[in-house]
VEXMAR-222399 format. One line per field, with one value per atom (N, C-alpha, C): residue number from 1; residue in one letter; atom name; x negated, y negated, z. Coordinates in pm, 1 decimal, decimal comma. Layout:
<sites>
i <- NUM  ...
aa <- A  ...
at <- CA  ...
east <- X  ...
north <- Y  ...
up <- Z  ...
</sites>
This chain:
<sites>
i <- 1  1  1  2  2  2  3  3  3  4  4  4  5  5  5  6  6  6  7  7  7  8  8  8  9  9  9  10  10  10  11  11  11  12  12  12  13  13  13  14  14  14  15  15  15  16  16  16  17  17  17  18  18  18  19  19  19  20  20  20  21  21  21  22  22  22  23  23  23  24  24  24  25  25  25  26  26  26  27  27  27  28  28  28  29  29  29  30  30  30  31  31  31  32  32  32  33  33  33  34  34  34  35  35  35  36  36  36  37  37  37  38  38  38  39  39  39  40  40  40  41  41  41  42  42  42  43  43  43  44  44  44  45  45  45  46  46  46  47  47  47  48  48  48  49  49  49  50  50  50  51  51  51  52  52  52  53  53  53  54  54  54  55  55  55  56  56  56  57  57  57  58  58  58  59  59  59  60  60  60  61  61  61  62  62  62  63  63  63  64  64  64  65  65  65  66  66  66  67  67  67
aa <- X  X  X  X  X  X  X  X  X  X  X  X  X  X  X  X  X  X  X  X  X  X  X  X  X  X  X  X  X  X  X  X  X  X  X  X  X  X  X  X  X  X  X  X  X  X  X  X  X  X  X  X  X  X  X  X  X  X  X  X  X  X  X  X  X  X  X  X  X  X  X  X  X  X  X  X  X  X  X  X  X  X  X  X  X  X  X  X  X  X  X  X  X  X  X  X  X  X  X  X  X  X  X  X  X  X  X  X  X  X  X  X  X  X  X  X  X  X  X  X  X  X  X  X  X  X  X  X  X  X  X  X  X  X  X  X  X  X  X  X  X  X  X  X  X  X  X  X  X  X  X  X  X  X  X  X  X  X  X  X  X  X  X  X  X  X  X  X  X  X  X  X  X  X  X  X  X  X  X  X  X  X  X  X  X  X  X  X  X  X  X  X  X  X  X  X  X  X  X  X  X
at <- N  CA  C  N  CA  C  N  CA  C  N  CA  C  N  CA  C  N  CA  C  N  CA  C  N  CA  C  N  CA  C  N  CA  C  N  CA  C  N  CA  C  N  CA  C  N  CA  C  N  CA  C  N  CA  C  N  CA  C  N  CA  C  N  CA  C  N  CA  C  N  CA  C  N  CA  C  N  CA  C  N  CA  C  N  CA  C  N  CA  C  N  CA  C  N  CA  C  N  CA  C  N  CA  C  N  CA  C  N  CA  C  N  CA  C  N  CA  C  N  CA  C  N  CA  C  N  CA  C  N  CA  C  N  CA  C  N  CA  C  N  CA  C  N  CA  C  N  CA  C  N  CA  C  N  CA  C  N  CA  C  N  CA  C  N  CA  C  N  CA  C  N  CA  C  N  CA  C  N  CA  C  N  CA  C  N  CA  C  N  CA  C  N  CA  C  N  CA  C  N  CA  C  N  CA  C  N  CA  C  N  CA  C  N  CA  C  N  CA  C  N  CA  C  N  CA  C  N  CA  C  N  CA  C
east <- 702,1  754,4  767,7  867,9  880,9  868,7  841,2  796,1  907,4  981,1  1055,3  983,2  1060,5  1027,8  1027,9  888,7  891,2  930,3  1019,9  1069,5  952,1  954,9  876,4  919,1  1033,8  1034,9  995,7  987,3  899,1  759,4  709,5  540,2  512,0  616,8  575,1  588,1  676,4  702,3  588,1  540,1  426,8  298,3  263,2  131,8  150,9  269,9  258,8  236,5  298,9  278,7  123,9  61,5  -68,5  -194,5  -139,7  -195,7  -133,5  -81,3  -1,3  41,7  109,3  213,2  360,6  411,1  538,3  642,4  752,7  807,5  769,7  728,1  677,2  535,1  449,9  341,7  374,0  480,7  530,5  578,7  634,3  668,7  567,3  449,5  319,6  276,6  244,9  163,6  217,3  378,6  455,0  482,9  446,0  456,5  578,9  673,8  803,0  863,7  976,9  1027,7  985,2  1024,1  959,6  1071,4  1169,8  1301,4  1264,3  1200,3  1196,0  1157,7  1042,9  998,9  1073,9  1171,2  1254,1  1343,2  1406,9  1543,9  1479,6  1372,9  1302,2  1317,8  1268,9  1243,3  1390,2  1495,3  1639,8  1692,6  1626,4  1735,4  1813,0  1808,5  1889,2  1839,1  1696,9  1629,9  1581,3  1553,9  1492,6  1324,9  1230,1  1093,0  1105,4  1038,4  1024,3  906,8  884,5  771,9  663,7  667,4  560,7  531,9  669,8  634,2  555,7  572,2  477,1  345,8  317,8  169,6  102,1  182,0  108,8  54,5  165,3  121,0  34,2  19,5  -47,5  -208,4  -198,8  -369,8  -402,8  -305,8  -338,7  -383,1  -301,0  -326,0  -436,2  -502,5  -544,5  -488,8  -355,8  -315,1  -265,7  -210,8  -148,4  -14,8  32,1  184,3  252,5  237,8  317,1  391,4  302,4  363,8  492,8  546,5  618,5  753,7  743,1  852,7  902,9
north <- 1621,3  1483,5  1346,2  1285,5  1171,1  1075,3  966,0  839,9  733,6  656,0  580,1  466,1  397,2  285,0  139,4  101,2  -35,9  -148,9  -266,2  -348,4  -490,4  -561,7  -681,2  -734,2  -767,6  -818,1  -748,5  -619,8  -520,5  -552,9  -554,8  -576,5  -722,4  -800,3  -928,5  -944,7  -885,1  -870,7  -800,2  -686,2  -617,0  -684,4  -764,3  -867,5  -962,0  -1046,7  -1114,8  -1052,1  -952,8  -897,0  -877,4  -816,2  -763,6  -861,4  -977,8  -1101,0  -1201,1  -1149,4  -1269,4  -1364,2  -1354,0  -1491,9  -1467,8  -1581,2  -1566,0  -1668,3  -1695,5  -1776,0  -1897,9  -1988,0  -2100,0  -2101,0  -2002,0  -1988,1  -1941,3  -1866,9  -1823,6  -1965,7  -2030,7  -2195,9  -2264,6  -2277,2  -2340,6  -2269,3  -2153,9  -2075,2  -2115,7  -2105,9  -2137,3  -2296,7  -2364,3  -2538,4  -2577,5  -2507,1  -2535,9  -2598,6  -2623,5  -2682,1  -2603,3  -2637,7  -2564,0  -2455,5  -2415,3  -2328,3  -2239,4  -2258,5  -2176,7  -2041,4  -2020,6  -1880,6  -1816,8  -1856,9  -1779,9  -1744,6  -1844,9  -1778,9  -1700,0  -1667,0  -1581,5  -1445,8  -1432,2  -1334,9  -1278,8  -1365,7  -1334,6  -1293,7  -1294,6  -1231,9  -1361,2  -1463,4  -1563,6  -1631,3  -1631,5  -1703,1  -1599,4  -1572,7  -1477,2  -1573,9  -1467,6  -1541,3  -1558,1  -1660,0  -1719,4  -1669,1  -1688,8  -1653,7  -1748,1  -1856,6  -1944,3  -1910,0  -1858,8  -1812,0  -1672,0  -1578,2  -1459,0  -1479,2  -1598,5  -1609,0  -1674,1  -1763,8  -1792,1  -1715,3  -1617,3  -1519,0  -1427,1  -1381,1  -1282,7  -1337,0  -1484,0  -1531,8  -1531,5  -1574,1  -1585,4  -1456,1  -1352,3  -1230,9  -1156,4  -1193,4  -1131,6  -996,1  -1013,3  -858,9  -907,1  -791,6  -815,3  -863,6  -951,6  -1013,5  -897,1  -774,6  -673,2  -626,7  -626,8  -604,1  -659,8  -789,5  -839,1  -818,9  -777,6  -756,3  -615,7
up <- 219,8  289,0  218,4  237,0  161,3  265,6  231,6  342,9  306,8  420,9  351,0  279,9  189,1  98,0  202,9  213,7  303,3  196,9  215,3  182,7  201,6  80,1  113,1  257,4  297,1  438,5  541,1  543,2  610,3  629,0  514,4  486,3  577,8  535,3  583,1  740,4  772,8  928,0  972,4  910,3  978,5  993,5  880,8  851,3  947,6  966,8  1066,5  1213,9  1238,7  1372,3  1405,9  1309,8  1280,2  1336,8  1286,0  1299,9  1409,5  1476,4  1598,7  1563,7  1433,3  1380,3  1412,0  1416,8  1396,2  1313,8  1337,8  1202,0  1189,5  1292,9  1282,4  1213,1  1231,4  1159,9  1002,0  963,9  845,2  755,3  841,9  786,1  751,4  827,3  815,8  664,5  662,6  578,3  441,9  448,3  312,3  298,1  386,5  357,8  345,8  405,9  426,6  552,7  544,2  702,4  812,2  909,8  1061,9  1090,5  1004,5  1027,7  934,2  817,8  686,2  709,0  809,1  840,9  900,7  990,5  1113,6  992,0  890,7  841,2  727,1  676,9  582,2  697,0  795,7  883,0  940,5  937,9  973,7  830,6  714,8  609,8  559,4  569,8  573,1  413,7  406,0  290,4  237,5  91,8  -7,8  11,1  4,8  -55,1  -211,4  -255,2  -386,8  -433,1  -558,4  -602,3  -570,8  -534,1  -468,0  -347,5  -268,8  -138,6  -154,5  -250,0  -262,0  -272,1  -391,9  -413,4  -290,7  -216,7  -80,9  13,6  58,6  129,0  95,5  -38,0  -112,1  -90,3  -107,8  -86,6  66,8  150,4  287,1  348,7  310,2  396,0  312,2  175,2  86,7  61,6  -13,6  -40,8  -190,7  -226,7  -394,9  -368,0  -458,5  -450,0  -457,2  -516,6  -552,0  -406,5  -301,2  -161,3  -87,2  -183,0  -145,4  -204,1  -333,2  -446,1  -393,0
</sites>
């Protein structure tokens, strides 16, 4: 049986939900504007390498999860 491939945004949404966090919290973690987290979650903005490093450190996971 094959499992569907989870994308970086899918994993990010799962981690946020698991920790009870939302778009504003994501913006705070990334150190961006208040709208940045919501824009990323809606797919309007992509994660940058700097964002991925911050998320990996915050959630204590491998940066490769978000790629």
